[in-house]
N, C-alpha and C positions, 0 to 999 in steps of 0.2 A: 338473245335469251336473257331473261331477267328473273331474279328470285327475290321475293320479299322476305326478309328475316324479321318476323314479328315477335320473336321470343327475346329480343334484346330490349334494353330500356328505351331506346329510341328506335323508330322505324328505319331500318337500313335496307337499302336496295343493293343486291349483289348482281353485277353485270359485267360483261366483257369490257375491258378497258378500251378507250378510244385512243388512236395514235397520238393525238395532241396532248394526252394526259401522261404520257410516259415520263417526261421530266418531273412532273409532280409526284408520280409513283416512285421514281428513283429517290427523290428527296424524302418522301415518307419512309421508304424502306431503309434508307441510310440512317435517318433519325431514329427509327425503331430499334435497329440493331446496335447502333453506337450508344444509344441510351442504356442498353443492358450489358453490353460487352465492350470493354475497353482495350481488348487485345486483338481486334480484327486486323488482318493484314491490309496493306494498302490496295493490293489487287482485289481482295474480296470486297472492300469498301467501294472500289470502282465498279465492280459487278452490280452491287446493290443500287448504285446510281443510274444504271442503264438496263432497265427491264426489257427494253427493245432488243437487247442482245440475245434474249432467249428465243426470239422468233427465228425460224418457223417451227421450232420443236414444242413450244409451250403456248398455251392460251393464258393470257394475263387477265385476271379478274380483279375487280375492285368492289369494296364495300363502300357505299356512299350514303350520306344522310339523305333520305328521300326528300326532305323539305328544302334543304340548303344546297344540296349537291356536293357538299364537302367530302373529300376522300378521307375515309377513316381507316382503311386497311386494304390489303392486297394478298393474293395468293396466285401462284403459277402452277398450272396443271398440264402435265405431259399429254400431248395429243395422242389420240388412239392410234395404235399401230406402231408406235415408237417404243424403244426398250431401254433408253438411257444407257447405251453402250453395253447391252446384254444384262443389265442388272434388274430389269423389270420384266415380269412375265406378261404374255399377251392377255391374261385374265386379270391383270392388276391395273389399278389407277395409281399414279405417282404424282405427288405434289411437293412443292418446295417454296421457299421464300415467303412463308406466311409472315406478314408484318402488320402490326397495328400501330397507328400514330400514337406517340407518347401522350398526346392531348386527348385521345379517345380511349385510353386504357380504363378497364373496369366496367365497360358497358356491354361486354359479351361479344365484341367484334371478332376476336380470335376464335371463339367457340362457333360463332355463326359461319365464319369462313370454312372452318374444318367440317362442320355439319354440311355445308354446301358441297364440299369436295366429296363427302360420303354420298350425297344425293346424286352427284354427277356419276359416281361409280355405279350406283344402282341403275341409273338410266342407261349406262353403257353395258350393263350386265356383267360387270366386273365381279370377281370372286373375293377381291381383297383390295384394301387401300394401303399403300406403302409410302413412307417418307424417311428421310435421313435428317439427323439433327446433331449438331455439335455436342460434345460431351459436357460442355459448360452451360448449355441452354436449359437450365433446370426449370424455369417457368414454363417453357414450351413442353418439356417432358411431363410436368404435372398436368397440363391441359390434356395432352394426348392420353395419358393414363386414365384420367377421369372420364374420358369419352370411350374407354374400352380398348385402346391400342395397347399392345404388349411389345416389349423389346424382342427382337429377333437377332440374337447375338451371332447366329450362324451366317447372317447376311451383313454383318458390320464390316467396316473397312477403315483402314488408315490411309490417308492421302497426303501427298506432299503438295503444298500450295504456297507459293512465294517463299520457298525455302524453309517452310515450317511444316512440321508433322501435325496432322489434325486427325483425331479419332472421331469417326462418324458413327453414331448409334443409328440403328434401324428400328423403326416402329412399324407395326402392321396391325390391321384390323380385318379379320375375316368377316365377310358379309353373309 
């Protein structure tokens, strides 16, 4: 399945990642997150480097330049019928690990990937799209808010990861 995102400055093709691309997706994700956040734990950085570890629960999608094939961004979408350990309803689509290459910033890639996730939710007949975001990810929060997502504080959580306490905000958009 492919989706052409023509509302971005460059023509971007959003498609399922191919297995041989996982190392490049890991490098892109790691670069994107460490470019913006200097306090990521070693364990989380390792997760970012290995998108294949999300299989079989998630489909990993990429945004690629249609002409050059260069990977510009990625997002992972929870597969239908899964509930992320009871946190996601059967009428909801959940996505995570939205990342845009630092060299592709400002081209609308993050927006295109988020809009793509909304389209996937509509195709599935989902009532809502849900995501979690770290409390310090202000750029991502601004994008989600601009697209109509609202914080759902009643669904937020604090997790312990690598000995650190992390506040996860929950954003949702009712379709």
